[in-house]
C-alpha positions, -999 to +999 in steps of 0.1 A: +128-075+008+122-042-011+107-043-046+124-022-073+106-009-103+123-019-135+099-006-162+093+031-168+061+047-178+035+071-166+033+078-129+008+093-104+013+109-070-004+094-039-001+103-002+009+076+022+007+083+059+009+120+050+039+118+027+040+120-011+048+088-030+053+084-067+036+053-081+034+037-115+000+045-131-007+007-134+002-002-098-022-013-071-019+005-038-001-026-024+025-028-052+031+010-049+037+007-012+060-022-016+079-004-043+083+026-020+098+004+007+068-001+030+070-034+047+040-032+071+005-022+061-011-022+096-013-043+127-034-074+136-062-062+160-059-093+182-021-098+184-007-064+175+017-080+151+025-062+118+004-070+087+020-074+053+006-086+020+014-123+012-008-131-018-015-098-037-048-113-050-072-105-022-071-137-003-048-132+027-060-098+040-025-088+050-027-056+030-056-040+049-053-002+052-074+029+049-078+042+014-095+075+008-111+073+042-123+037+038-108+016+066-103-021+059-096-016+022-076-044+005-046-025-009-039-053-034-072-048-051-072-009-052-057+007-083-037+039-077-049+072-090-035+107-087-043+122-053-052+089-036-048+091+002-036+059+021-031+054+058-013+023+068-008+025+105+021+002+098+050+019+115+070+024+084+091+054+096 
């Protein structure tokens, strides 16, 4: 399922896996990635299976990615800001 933004407002530009992504200024990294069509945020270290957010409140750890060089960041708890750099490792090509 892909989220679609229905409310306009101010936006910021972030970089996700080297590509520019426009995000609503009030988004978290996780909601910005979901709105941009990203389904996987990384892979499970033990199983290699894709990770994806399930709760969006910091409990499930399915949204772990690297944010501004900090690996293991919970994307659902990170607010976006202009120039933020995100690496998912999620195979979203």
